[in-house]
mmCIF entry with sequence, helices, sheets and N, C-alpha, C, O atoms, coordinates in Angstrom:
data_MODEL
# 
_entry.id   MODEL 
# 
_entity.id                         1 
_entity.type                       polymer 
_entity.pdbx_number_of_molecules   1 
# 
_entity_poly.entity_id                      1 
_entity_poly.type                           'polypeptide(L)' 
_entity_poly.nstd_linkage                   no 
_entity_poly.nstd_monomer                   no 
_entity_poly.pdbx_seq_one_letter_code       
;(UNK)(UNK)(UNK)(UNK)(UNK)(UNK)(UNK)(UNK)(UNK)(UNK)(UNK)(UNK)(UNK)(UNK)(UNK)(UNK)
(UNK)(UNK)(UNK)(UNK)(UNK)(UNK)(UNK)(UNK)(UNK)(UNK)(UNK)(UNK)(UNK)(UNK)(UNK)(UNK)
(UNK)(UNK)(UNK)(UNK)(UNK)(UNK)(UNK)(UNK)(UNK)(UNK)(UNK)(UNK)(UNK)(UNK)(UNK)
;
_entity_poly.pdbx_seq_one_letter_code_can   XXXXXXXXXXXXXXXXXXXXXXXXXXXXXXXXXXXXXXXXXXXXXXX 
_entity_poly.pdbx_strand_id                 A 
# 
loop_
_entity_poly_seq.entity_id 
_entity_poly_seq.num 
_entity_poly_seq.mon_id 
_entity_poly_seq.hetero 
1 1  UNK n 
1 2  UNK n 
1 3  UNK n 
1 4  UNK n 
1 5  UNK n 
1 6  UNK n 
1 7  UNK n 
1 8  UNK n 
1 9  UNK n 
1 10 UNK n 
1 11 UNK n 
1 12 UNK n 
1 13 UNK n 
1 14 UNK n 
1 15 UNK n 
1 16 UNK n 
1 17 UNK n 
1 18 UNK n 
1 19 UNK n 
1 20 UNK n 
1 21 UNK n 
1 22 UNK n 
1 23 UNK n 
1 24 UNK n 
1 25 UNK n 
1 26 UNK n 
1 27 UNK n 
1 28 UNK n 
1 29 UNK n 
1 30 UNK n 
1 31 UNK n 
1 32 UNK n 
1 33 UNK n 
1 34 UNK n 
1 35 UNK n 
1 36 UNK n 
1 37 UNK n 
1 38 UNK n 
1 39 UNK n 
1 40 UNK n 
1 41 UNK n 
1 42 UNK n 
1 43 UNK n 
1 44 UNK n 
1 45 UNK n 
1 46 UNK n 
1 47 UNK n 
# 
_struct_asym.id          A 
_struct_asym.entity_id   1 
# 
_struct_conf.conf_type_id            HELX_P 
_struct_conf.id                      HELX_P1 
_struct_conf.pdbx_PDB_helix_id       AA1 
_struct_conf.beg_label_comp_id       UNK 
_struct_conf.beg_label_asym_id       A 
_struct_conf.beg_label_seq_id        32 
_struct_conf.pdbx_beg_PDB_ins_code   ? 
_struct_conf.end_label_comp_id       UNK 
_struct_conf.end_label_asym_id       A 
_struct_conf.end_label_seq_id        46 
_struct_conf.pdbx_end_PDB_ins_code   ? 
_struct_conf.beg_auth_comp_id        UNK 
_struct_conf.beg_auth_asym_id        A 
_struct_conf.beg_auth_seq_id         32 
_struct_conf.end_auth_comp_id        UNK 
_struct_conf.end_auth_asym_id        A 
_struct_conf.end_auth_seq_id         46 
_struct_conf.pdbx_PDB_helix_class    1 
_struct_conf.details                 ? 
_struct_conf.pdbx_PDB_helix_length   15 
# 
_struct_conf_type.id          HELX_P 
_struct_conf_type.criteria    ? 
_struct_conf_type.reference   ? 
# 
loop_
_atom_site.group_PDB 
_atom_site.id 
_atom_site.type_symbol 
_atom_site.label_atom_id 
_atom_site.label_alt_id 
_atom_site.label_comp_id 
_atom_site.label_asym_id 
_atom_site.label_entity_id 
_atom_site.label_seq_id 
_atom_site.pdbx_PDB_ins_code 
_atom_site.Cartn_x 
_atom_site.Cartn_y 
_atom_site.Cartn_z 
_atom_site.occupancy 
_atom_site.B_iso_or_equiv 
_atom_site.pdbx_formal_charge 
_atom_site.auth_seq_id 
_atom_site.auth_comp_id 
_atom_site.auth_asym_id 
_atom_site.auth_atom_id 
_atom_site.pdbx_PDB_model_num 
ATOM 1   N N  . UNK A 1 1  ? -10.766 -111.870 -23.136 1.00 0.00 ? 1  UNK A N  1 
ATOM 2   C CA . UNK A 1 1  ? -9.978  -110.730 -23.520 1.00 0.00 ? 1  UNK A CA 1 
ATOM 3   C C  . UNK A 1 1  ? -10.351 -109.549 -22.619 1.00 0.00 ? 1  UNK A C  1 
ATOM 4   O O  . UNK A 1 1  ? -11.531 -109.281 -22.390 1.00 0.00 ? 1  UNK A O  1 
ATOM 5   N N  . UNK A 1 2  ? -9.351  -108.862 -22.120 1.00 0.00 ? 2  UNK A N  1 
ATOM 6   C CA . UNK A 1 2  ? -9.563  -107.684 -21.291 1.00 0.00 ? 2  UNK A CA 1 
ATOM 7   C C  . UNK A 1 2  ? -9.286  -106.445 -22.137 1.00 0.00 ? 2  UNK A C  1 
ATOM 8   O O  . UNK A 1 2  ? -8.231  -106.327 -22.760 1.00 0.00 ? 2  UNK A O  1 
ATOM 9   N N  . UNK A 1 3  ? -10.232 -105.539 -22.149 1.00 0.00 ? 3  UNK A N  1 
ATOM 10  C CA . UNK A 1 3  ? -10.073 -104.293 -22.892 1.00 0.00 ? 3  UNK A CA 1 
ATOM 11  C C  . UNK A 1 3  ? -9.864  -103.173 -21.887 1.00 0.00 ? 3  UNK A C  1 
ATOM 12  O O  . UNK A 1 3  ? -10.707 -102.934 -21.022 1.00 0.00 ? 3  UNK A O  1 
ATOM 13  N N  . UNK A 1 4  ? -8.735  -102.489 -22.008 1.00 0.00 ? 4  UNK A N  1 
ATOM 14  C CA . UNK A 1 4  ? -8.414  -101.395 -21.109 1.00 0.00 ? 4  UNK A CA 1 
ATOM 15  C C  . UNK A 1 4  ? -8.612  -100.067 -21.847 1.00 0.00 ? 4  UNK A C  1 
ATOM 16  O O  . UNK A 1 4  ? -8.023  -99.840  -22.903 1.00 0.00 ? 4  UNK A O  1 
ATOM 17  N N  . UNK A 1 5  ? -9.442  -99.202  -21.280 1.00 0.00 ? 5  UNK A N  1 
ATOM 18  C CA . UNK A 1 5  ? -9.703  -97.888  -21.864 1.00 0.00 ? 5  UNK A CA 1 
ATOM 19  C C  . UNK A 1 5  ? -8.846  -96.861  -21.139 1.00 0.00 ? 5  UNK A C  1 
ATOM 20  O O  . UNK A 1 5  ? -8.868  -96.779  -19.911 1.00 0.00 ? 5  UNK A O  1 
ATOM 21  N N  . UNK A 1 6  ? -8.093  -96.082  -21.899 1.00 0.00 ? 6  UNK A N  1 
ATOM 22  C CA . UNK A 1 6  ? -7.249  -95.030  -21.331 1.00 0.00 ? 6  UNK A CA 1 
ATOM 23  C C  . UNK A 1 6  ? -7.806  -93.683  -21.772 1.00 0.00 ? 6  UNK A C  1 
ATOM 24  O O  . UNK A 1 6  ? -7.806  -93.374  -22.963 1.00 0.00 ? 6  UNK A O  1 
ATOM 25  N N  . UNK A 1 7  ? -8.280  -92.879  -20.824 1.00 0.00 ? 7  UNK A N  1 
ATOM 26  C CA . UNK A 1 7  ? -8.861  -91.580  -21.163 1.00 0.00 ? 7  UNK A CA 1 
ATOM 27  C C  . UNK A 1 7  ? -7.910  -90.712  -21.982 1.00 0.00 ? 7  UNK A C  1 
ATOM 28  O O  . UNK A 1 7  ? -8.342  -89.974  -22.867 1.00 0.00 ? 7  UNK A O  1 
ATOM 29  N N  . UNK A 1 8  ? -6.620  -90.803  -21.684 1.00 0.00 ? 8  UNK A N  1 
ATOM 30  C CA . UNK A 1 8  ? -5.646  -89.986  -22.396 1.00 0.00 ? 8  UNK A CA 1 
ATOM 31  C C  . UNK A 1 8  ? -4.976  -90.749  -23.537 1.00 0.00 ? 8  UNK A C  1 
ATOM 32  O O  . UNK A 1 8  ? -3.962  -90.305  -24.074 1.00 0.00 ? 8  UNK A O  1 
ATOM 33  N N  . UNK A 1 9  ? -5.543  -91.894  -23.903 1.00 0.00 ? 9  UNK A N  1 
ATOM 34  C CA . UNK A 1 9  ? -4.992  -92.707  -24.980 1.00 0.00 ? 9  UNK A CA 1 
ATOM 35  C C  . UNK A 1 9  ? -5.377  -92.186  -26.353 1.00 0.00 ? 9  UNK A C  1 
ATOM 36  O O  . UNK A 1 9  ? -6.117  -91.209  -26.471 1.00 0.00 ? 9  UNK A O  1 
ATOM 37  N N  . UNK A 1 10 ? -4.877  -92.834  -27.376 1.00 0.00 ? 10 UNK A N  1 
ATOM 38  C CA . UNK A 1 10 ? -5.213  -92.491  -28.754 1.00 0.00 ? 10 UNK A CA 1 
ATOM 39  C C  . UNK A 1 10 ? -6.539  -93.143  -29.110 1.00 0.00 ? 10 UNK A C  1 
ATOM 40  O O  . UNK A 1 10 ? -6.755  -94.325  -28.839 1.00 0.00 ? 10 UNK A O  1 
ATOM 41  N N  . UNK A 1 11 ? -7.425  -92.364  -29.718 1.00 0.00 ? 11 UNK A N  1 
ATOM 42  C CA . UNK A 1 11 ? -8.722  -92.858  -30.154 1.00 0.00 ? 11 UNK A CA 1 
ATOM 43  C C  . UNK A 1 11 ? -8.768  -92.863  -31.671 1.00 0.00 ? 11 UNK A C  1 
ATOM 44  O O  . UNK A 1 11 ? -8.293  -91.923  -32.310 1.00 0.00 ? 11 UNK A O  1 
ATOM 45  N N  . UNK A 1 12 ? -9.338  -93.916  -32.258 1.00 0.00 ? 12 UNK A N  1 
ATOM 46  C CA . UNK A 1 12 ? -9.423  -94.065  -33.719 1.00 0.00 ? 12 UNK A CA 1 
ATOM 47  C C  . UNK A 1 12 ? -10.882 -94.050  -34.142 1.00 0.00 ? 12 UNK A C  1 
ATOM 48  O O  . UNK A 1 12 ? -11.756 -94.478  -33.389 1.00 0.00 ? 12 UNK A O  1 
ATOM 49  N N  . UNK A 1 13 ? -11.150 -93.551  -35.369 1.00 0.00 ? 13 UNK A N  1 
ATOM 50  C CA . UNK A 1 13 ? -12.520 -93.448  -35.850 1.00 0.00 ? 13 UNK A CA 1 
ATOM 51  C C  . UNK A 1 13 ? -12.697 -93.963  -37.271 1.00 0.00 ? 13 UNK A C  1 
ATOM 52  O O  . UNK A 1 13 ? -13.789 -93.844  -37.827 1.00 0.00 ? 13 UNK A O  1 
ATOM 53  N N  . UNK A 1 14 ? -11.671 -94.524  -37.868 1.00 0.00 ? 14 UNK A N  1 
ATOM 54  C CA . UNK A 1 14 ? -11.823 -95.140  -39.184 1.00 0.00 ? 14 UNK A CA 1 
ATOM 55  C C  . UNK A 1 14 ? -11.368 -94.299  -40.349 1.00 0.00 ? 14 UNK A C  1 
ATOM 56  O O  . UNK A 1 14 ? -11.402 -94.763  -41.489 1.00 0.00 ? 14 UNK A O  1 
ATOM 57  N N  . UNK A 1 15 ? -10.943 -93.080  -40.101 1.00 0.00 ? 15 UNK A N  1 
ATOM 58  C CA . UNK A 1 15 ? -10.443 -92.217  -41.164 1.00 0.00 ? 15 UNK A CA 1 
ATOM 59  C C  . UNK A 1 15 ? -8.970  -91.928  -40.897 1.00 0.00 ? 15 UNK A C  1 
ATOM 60  O O  . UNK A 1 15 ? -8.528  -91.951  -39.749 1.00 0.00 ? 15 UNK A O  1 
ATOM 61  N N  . UNK A 1 16 ? -8.219  -91.660  -41.945 1.00 0.00 ? 16 UNK A N  1 
ATOM 62  C CA . UNK A 1 16 ? -6.815  -91.322  -41.736 1.00 0.00 ? 16 UNK A CA 1 
ATOM 63  C C  . UNK A 1 16 ? -6.634  -89.819  -41.530 1.00 0.00 ? 16 UNK A C  1 
ATOM 64  O O  . UNK A 1 16 ? -5.503  -89.336  -41.471 1.00 0.00 ? 16 UNK A O  1 
ATOM 65  N N  . UNK A 1 17 ? -7.730  -89.081  -41.420 1.00 0.00 ? 17 UNK A N  1 
ATOM 66  C CA . UNK A 1 17 ? -7.698  -87.646  -41.154 1.00 0.00 ? 17 UNK A CA 1 
ATOM 67  C C  . UNK A 1 17 ? -7.726  -87.430  -39.645 1.00 0.00 ? 17 UNK A C  1 
ATOM 68  O O  . UNK A 1 17 ? -8.490  -88.083  -38.935 1.00 0.00 ? 17 UNK A O  1 
ATOM 69  N N  . UNK A 1 18 ? -6.894  -86.516  -39.159 1.00 0.00 ? 18 UNK A N  1 
ATOM 70  C CA . UNK A 1 18 ? -6.847  -86.224  -37.729 1.00 0.00 ? 18 UNK A CA 1 
ATOM 71  C C  . UNK A 1 18 ? -7.872  -85.139  -37.400 1.00 0.00 ? 18 UNK A C  1 
ATOM 72  O O  . UNK A 1 18 ? -7.873  -84.069  -38.007 1.00 0.00 ? 18 UNK A O  1 
ATOM 73  N N  . UNK A 1 19 ? -8.744  -85.428  -36.430 1.00 0.00 ? 19 UNK A N  1 
ATOM 74  C CA . UNK A 1 19 ? -9.765  -84.484  -35.993 1.00 0.00 ? 19 UNK A CA 1 
ATOM 75  C C  . UNK A 1 19 ? -9.546  -84.134  -34.531 1.00 0.00 ? 19 UNK A C  1 
ATOM 76  O O  . UNK A 1 19 ? -9.070  -84.962  -33.755 1.00 0.00 ? 19 UNK A O  1 
ATOM 77  N N  . UNK A 1 20 ? -9.889  -82.916  -34.156 1.00 0.00 ? 20 UNK A N  1 
ATOM 78  C CA . UNK A 1 20 ? -9.895  -82.521  -32.747 1.00 0.00 ? 20 UNK A CA 1 
ATOM 79  C C  . UNK A 1 20 ? -11.279 -82.705  -32.142 1.00 0.00 ? 20 UNK A C  1 
ATOM 80  O O  . UNK A 1 20 ? -11.410 -82.933  -30.940 1.00 0.00 ? 20 UNK A O  1 
ATOM 81  N N  . UNK A 1 21 ? -12.311 -82.606  -32.975 1.00 0.00 ? 21 UNK A N  1 
ATOM 82  C CA . UNK A 1 21 ? -13.690 -82.756  -32.534 1.00 0.00 ? 21 UNK A CA 1 
ATOM 83  C C  . UNK A 1 21 ? -14.407 -83.640  -33.541 1.00 0.00 ? 21 UNK A C  1 
ATOM 84  O O  . UNK A 1 21 ? -14.243 -83.470  -34.749 1.00 0.00 ? 21 UNK A O  1 
ATOM 85  N N  . UNK A 1 22 ? -15.206 -84.588  -33.046 1.00 0.00 ? 22 UNK A N  1 
ATOM 86  C CA . UNK A 1 22 ? -15.998 -85.453  -33.916 1.00 0.00 ? 22 UNK A CA 1 
ATOM 87  C C  . UNK A 1 22 ? -17.472 -85.116  -33.774 1.00 0.00 ? 22 UNK A C  1 
ATOM 88  O O  . UNK A 1 22 ? -17.908 -84.582  -32.755 1.00 0.00 ? 22 UNK A O  1 
ATOM 89  N N  . UNK A 1 23 ? -18.218 -85.433  -34.798 1.00 0.00 ? 23 UNK A N  1 
ATOM 90  C CA . UNK A 1 23 ? -19.662 -85.230  -34.770 1.00 0.00 ? 23 UNK A CA 1 
ATOM 91  C C  . UNK A 1 23 ? -20.289 -86.131  -33.702 1.00 0.00 ? 23 UNK A C  1 
ATOM 92  O O  . UNK A 1 23 ? -19.841 -87.258  -33.490 1.00 0.00 ? 23 UNK A O  1 
ATOM 93  N N  . UNK A 1 24 ? -21.310 -85.634  -33.047 1.00 0.00 ? 24 UNK A N  1 
ATOM 94  C CA . UNK A 1 24 ? -22.024 -86.417  -32.050 1.00 0.00 ? 24 UNK A CA 1 
ATOM 95  C C  . UNK A 1 24 ? -22.525 -87.709  -32.680 1.00 0.00 ? 24 UNK A C  1 
ATOM 96  O O  . UNK A 1 24 ? -23.074 -87.693  -33.782 1.00 0.00 ? 24 UNK A O  1 
ATOM 97  N N  . UNK A 1 25 ? -22.338 -88.818  -31.993 1.00 0.00 ? 25 UNK A N  1 
ATOM 98  C CA . UNK A 1 25 ? -22.759 -90.120  -32.500 1.00 0.00 ? 25 UNK A CA 1 
ATOM 99  C C  . UNK A 1 25 ? -21.679 -90.858  -33.274 1.00 0.00 ? 25 UNK A C  1 
ATOM 100 O O  . UNK A 1 25 ? -21.890 -91.989  -33.712 1.00 0.00 ? 25 UNK A O  1 
ATOM 101 N N  . UNK A 1 26 ? -20.516 -90.221  -33.448 1.00 0.00 ? 26 UNK A N  1 
ATOM 102 C CA . UNK A 1 26 ? -19.414 -90.883  -34.145 1.00 0.00 ? 26 UNK A CA 1 
ATOM 103 C C  . UNK A 1 26 ? -18.957 -92.107  -33.359 1.00 0.00 ? 26 UNK A C  1 
ATOM 104 O O  . UNK A 1 26 ? -18.961 -92.105  -32.128 1.00 0.00 ? 26 UNK A O  1 
ATOM 105 N N  . UNK A 1 27 ? -18.569 -93.137  -34.075 1.00 0.00 ? 27 UNK A N  1 
ATOM 106 C CA . UNK A 1 27 ? -18.072 -94.354  -33.445 1.00 0.00 ? 27 UNK A CA 1 
ATOM 107 C C  . UNK A 1 27 ? -16.561 -94.268  -33.363 1.00 0.00 ? 27 UNK A C  1 
ATOM 108 O O  . UNK A 1 27 ? -15.884 -94.059  -34.370 1.00 0.00 ? 27 UNK A O  1 
ATOM 109 N N  . UNK A 1 28 ? -16.033 -94.431  -32.150 1.00 0.00 ? 28 UNK A N  1 
ATOM 110 C CA . UNK A 1 28 ? -14.585 -94.372  -31.938 1.00 0.00 ? 28 UNK A CA 1 
ATOM 111 C C  . UNK A 1 28 ? -14.155 -95.561  -31.099 1.00 0.00 ? 28 UNK A C  1 
ATOM 112 O O  . UNK A 1 28 ? -14.969 -96.168  -30.403 1.00 0.00 ? 28 UNK A O  1 
ATOM 113 N N  . UNK A 1 29 ? -12.881 -95.890  -31.166 1.00 0.00 ? 29 UNK A N  1 
ATOM 114 C CA . UNK A 1 29 ? -12.328 -96.995  -30.411 1.00 0.00 ? 29 UNK A CA 1 
ATOM 115 C C  . UNK A 1 29 ? -10.851 -96.731  -30.147 1.00 0.00 ? 29 UNK A C  1 
ATOM 116 O O  . UNK A 1 29 ? -10.217 -95.947  -30.854 1.00 0.00 ? 29 UNK A O  1 
ATOM 117 N N  . UNK A 1 30 ? -10.312 -97.380  -29.137 1.00 0.00 ? 30 UNK A N  1 
ATOM 118 C CA . UNK A 1 30 ? -8.879  -97.321  -28.900 1.00 0.00 ? 30 UNK A CA 1 
ATOM 119 C C  . UNK A 1 30 ? -8.191  -98.528  -29.524 1.00 0.00 ? 30 UNK A C  1 
ATOM 120 O O  . UNK A 1 30 ? -6.966  -98.639  -29.466 1.00 0.00 ? 30 UNK A O  1 
ATOM 121 N N  . UNK A 1 31 ? -8.961  -99.429  -30.117 1.00 0.00 ? 31 UNK A N  1 
ATOM 122 C CA . UNK A 1 31 ? -8.403  -100.613 -30.754 1.00 0.00 ? 31 UNK A CA 1 
ATOM 123 C C  . UNK A 1 31 ? -8.313  -100.355 -32.248 1.00 0.00 ? 31 UNK A C  1 
ATOM 124 O O  . UNK A 1 31 ? -9.321  -100.416 -32.952 1.00 0.00 ? 31 UNK A O  1 
ATOM 125 N N  . UNK A 1 32 ? -7.123  -100.069 -32.732 1.00 0.00 ? 32 UNK A N  1 
ATOM 126 C CA . UNK A 1 32 ? -6.908  -99.632  -34.121 1.00 0.00 ? 32 UNK A CA 1 
ATOM 127 C C  . UNK A 1 32 ? -7.487  -100.592 -35.161 1.00 0.00 ? 32 UNK A C  1 
ATOM 128 O O  . UNK A 1 32 ? -8.067  -100.116 -36.137 1.00 0.00 ? 32 UNK A O  1 
ATOM 129 N N  . UNK A 1 33 ? -7.364  -101.920 -35.013 1.00 0.00 ? 33 UNK A N  1 
ATOM 130 C CA . UNK A 1 33 ? -7.948  -102.814 -36.025 1.00 0.00 ? 33 UNK A CA 1 
ATOM 131 C C  . UNK A 1 33 ? -9.465  -102.627 -36.193 1.00 0.00 ? 33 UNK A C  1 
ATOM 132 O O  . UNK A 1 33 ? -9.986  -102.785 -37.297 1.00 0.00 ? 33 UNK A O  1 
ATOM 133 N N  . UNK A 1 34 ? -10.163 -102.298 -35.119 1.00 0.00 ? 34 UNK A N  1 
ATOM 134 C CA . UNK A 1 34 ? -11.608 -102.069 -35.218 1.00 0.00 ? 34 UNK A CA 1 
ATOM 135 C C  . UNK A 1 34 ? -11.922 -100.817 -36.013 1.00 0.00 ? 34 UNK A C  1 
ATOM 136 O O  . UNK A 1 34 ? -12.937 -100.765 -36.707 1.00 0.00 ? 34 UNK A O  1 
ATOM 137 N N  . UNK A 1 35 ? -11.075 -99.816  -35.924 1.00 0.00 ? 35 UNK A N  1 
ATOM 138 C CA . UNK A 1 35 ? -11.314 -98.564  -36.637 1.00 0.00 ? 35 UNK A CA 1 
ATOM 139 C C  . UNK A 1 35 ? -11.375 -98.811  -38.141 1.00 0.00 ? 35 UNK A C  1 
ATOM 140 O O  . UNK A 1 35 ? -12.129 -98.136  -38.842 1.00 0.00 ? 35 UNK A O  1 
ATOM 141 N N  . UNK A 1 36 ? -10.608 -99.752  -38.640 1.00 0.00 ? 36 UNK A N  1 
ATOM 142 C CA . UNK A 1 36 ? -10.662 -100.097 -40.055 1.00 0.00 ? 36 UNK A CA 1 
ATOM 143 C C  . UNK A 1 36 ? -12.029 -100.627 -40.453 1.00 0.00 ? 36 UNK A C  1 
ATOM 144 O O  . UNK A 1 36 ? -12.466 -100.413 -41.584 1.00 0.00 ? 36 UNK A O  1 
ATOM 145 N N  . UNK A 1 37 ? -12.710 -101.310 -39.548 1.00 0.00 ? 37 UNK A N  1 
ATOM 146 C CA . UNK A 1 37 ? -14.060 -101.804 -39.816 1.00 0.00 ? 37 UNK A CA 1 
ATOM 147 C C  . UNK A 1 37 ? -15.044 -100.653 -39.903 1.00 0.00 ? 37 UNK A C  1 
ATOM 148 O O  . UNK A 1 37 ? -15.981 -100.698 -40.699 1.00 0.00 ? 37 UNK A O  1 
ATOM 149 N N  . UNK A 1 38 ? -14.840 -99.608  -39.086 1.00 0.00 ? 38 UNK A N  1 
ATOM 150 C CA . UNK A 1 38 ? -15.705 -98.431  -39.157 1.00 0.00 ? 38 UNK A CA 1 
ATOM 151 C C  . UNK A 1 38 ? -15.598 -97.800  -40.541 1.00 0.00 ? 38 UNK A C  1 
ATOM 152 O O  . UNK A 1 38 ? -16.595 -97.346  -41.102 1.00 0.00 ? 38 UNK A O  1 
ATOM 153 N N  . UNK A 1 39 ? -14.384 -97.774  -41.087 1.00 0.00 ? 39 UNK A N  1 
ATOM 154 C CA . UNK A 1 39 ? -14.168 -97.178  -42.405 1.00 0.00 ? 39 UNK A CA 1 
ATOM 155 C C  . UNK A 1 39 ? -14.959 -97.956  -43.458 1.00 0.00 ? 39 UNK A C  1 
ATOM 156 O O  . UNK A 1 39 ? -15.545 -97.354  -44.358 1.00 0.00 ? 39 UNK A O  1 
ATOM 157 N N  . UNK A 1 40 ? -14.981 -99.265  -43.355 1.00 0.00 ? 40 UNK A N  1 
ATOM 158 C CA . UNK A 1 40 ? -15.738 -100.074 -44.305 1.00 0.00 ? 40 UNK A CA 1 
ATOM 159 C C  . UNK A 1 40 ? -17.227 -99.795  -44.211 1.00 0.00 ? 40 UNK A C  1 
ATOM 160 O O  . UNK A 1 40 ? -17.920 -99.721  -45.226 1.00 0.00 ? 40 UNK A O  1 
ATOM 161 N N  . UNK A 1 41 ? -17.709 -99.642  -43.000 1.00 0.00 ? 41 UNK A N  1 
ATOM 162 C CA . UNK A 1 41 ? -19.132 -99.348  -42.798 1.00 0.00 ? 41 UNK A CA 1 
ATOM 163 C C  . UNK A 1 41 ? -19.497 -98.013  -43.421 1.00 0.00 ? 41 UNK A C  1 
ATOM 164 O O  . UNK A 1 41 ? -20.533 -97.904  -44.078 1.00 0.00 ? 41 UNK A O  1 
ATOM 165 N N  . UNK A 1 42 ? -18.667 -96.995  -43.229 1.00 0.00 ? 42 UNK A N  1 
ATOM 166 C CA . UNK A 1 42 ? -18.932 -95.676  -43.806 1.00 0.00 ? 42 UNK A CA 1 
ATOM 167 C C  . UNK A 1 42 ? -18.957 -95.769  -45.324 1.00 0.00 ? 42 UNK A C  1 
ATOM 168 O O  . UNK A 1 42 ? -19.847 -95.203  -45.960 1.00 0.00 ? 42 UNK A O  1 
ATOM 169 N N  . UNK A 1 43 ? -18.001 -96.468  -45.913 1.00 0.00 ? 43 UNK A N  1 
ATOM 170 C CA . UNK A 1 43 ? -17.929 -96.614  -47.370 1.00 0.00 ? 43 UNK A CA 1 
ATOM 171 C C  . UNK A 1 43 ? -19.181 -97.301  -47.893 1.00 0.00 ? 43 UNK A C  1 
ATOM 172 O O  . UNK A 1 43 ? -19.742 -96.877  -48.903 1.00 0.00 ? 43 UNK A O  1 
ATOM 173 N N  . UNK A 1 44 ? -19.624 -98.355  -47.219 1.00 0.00 ? 44 UNK A N  1 
ATOM 174 C CA . UNK A 1 44 ? -20.803 -99.087  -47.679 1.00 0.00 ? 44 UNK A CA 1 
ATOM 175 C C  . UNK A 1 44 ? -22.069 -98.239  -47.576 1.00 0.00 ? 44 UNK A C  1 
ATOM 176 O O  . UNK A 1 44 ? -22.980 -98.392  -48.390 1.00 0.00 ? 44 UNK A O  1 
ATOM 177 N N  . UNK A 1 45 ? -22.138 -97.354  -46.595 1.00 0.00 ? 45 UNK A N  1 
ATOM 178 C CA . UNK A 1 45 ? -23.315 -96.496  -46.445 1.00 0.00 ? 45 UNK A CA 1 
ATOM 179 C C  . UNK A 1 45 ? -23.402 -95.458  -47.553 1.00 0.00 ? 45 UNK A C  1 
ATOM 180 O O  . UNK A 1 45 ? -24.500 -95.032  -47.911 1.00 0.00 ? 45 UNK A O  1 
ATOM 181 N N  . UNK A 1 46 ? -22.278 -95.048  -48.095 1.00 0.00 ? 46 UNK A N  1 
ATOM 182 C CA . UNK A 1 46 ? -22.271 -94.069  -49.169 1.00 0.00 ? 46 UNK A CA 1 
ATOM 183 C C  . UNK A 1 46 ? -22.796 -94.689  -50.462 1.00 0.00 ? 46 UNK A C  1 
ATOM 184 O O  . UNK A 1 46 ? -23.485 -94.027  -51.238 1.00 0.00 ? 46 UNK A O  1 
ATOM 185 N N  . UNK A 1 47 ? -22.470 -95.954  -50.690 1.00 0.00 ? 47 UNK A N  1 
ATOM 186 C CA . UNK A 1 47 ? -22.923 -96.632  -51.897 1.00 0.00 ? 47 UNK A CA 1 
ATOM 187 C C  . UNK A 1 47 ? -24.388 -96.835  -51.794 1.00 0.00 ? 47 UNK A C  1 
ATOM 188 O O  . UNK A 1 47 ? -24.999 -97.393  -52.705 1.00 0.00 ? 47 UNK A O  1 
# 
């Protein structure tokens, strides 16, 4: 599988909230299905 990163592409972080700036260390991806996994990780860390 070839993953192409586009600097001007859409980046996802696992939340449905739109941010202009993310906290340092935030996990982001241009592959939308992976962003859903980030959301699960965040939820599990809260519990």
